[in-house]
Each structure stands twice: as C-alpha cells, then as structure tokens.
C-alpha angles and dihedrals in degrees: 000000000000130000106237125185115202113197103210127020103214127116096309101036093040091051096048094043093050092050094047091046090053089053090056102263122137110243125201111190110205110206134154094243113023093183093068112126091226087079096054092102093055092043089067093063120100117249095021126122133172127217142135116307090248093053093044092051091049091052097050141075093208129037121203117197114209105154123121114279093250088063101034102095095044091044090057094044090051093055094079120222111002100150093113093050136080110249117196115199116212095170130109127202095236136141131199114222140156091287093052130252119350141162118267115237105244129185097231139073089264144335090260088056090057091048092048089051092049090049088056092054097265 
C-alpha cells in the first residue's frame, strides 16, 4: 500500500480517497479545518486520516491536488518541500460565467506548468 496525501476533500478528492482507501492505501486528507462535519463520511473509512495540508504532504509518497483552480497554486506553495514527491494535479484552469464553463486565459504554456512551478517554490 502507498501513503497518499489528497489536498482537498471535496467531490474529486473525496471520491479518489474513498476508492484508494478501499484498495488498501493509506489516505491523508489535507484540509484547512479537519474537524468540519462535512468530512464525517470520509472519516469512517478505514485507512483515512485528516490533518493540515502540510502534514498530509509530509507523510505521503504521492500528493494529489484536488482543490479549486483559484486556490491551487497557493495550496501547492504552502505544502513546503515537495520536490522529491510525485504530485498529481487534478485541477483545471476553468471559470464559470454567464455563458457557462470556460477555460481561463493563463499566461503560461498550461495550468500544469503553473502548478509544477509552484511546487518548485515559484
């Protein structure tokens, strides 16, 4: 089994964490306030723990980023040193406006490029 940090425990993070926990992996959800009742369902799963994002990242071999795009770069920067870990980015630079969902105009080759830069301290 692997030690997996999931930063964020919403729809994407919660679903991935529940499935990986069912397969026997140890899941460390990194969230700002681990005592919130909205996480009670995930807390009942075997092999799941909640902590700060920094602590979750430090305990894991793999980090999975599942926060909203607007928070993604800051979330990665705040994890501390993650250069020796695999970071899986599940975010998308999207916006929801009057015309529906669309991609945000970003000044980089890709959203993944921005996340990789943030993970390296940029």
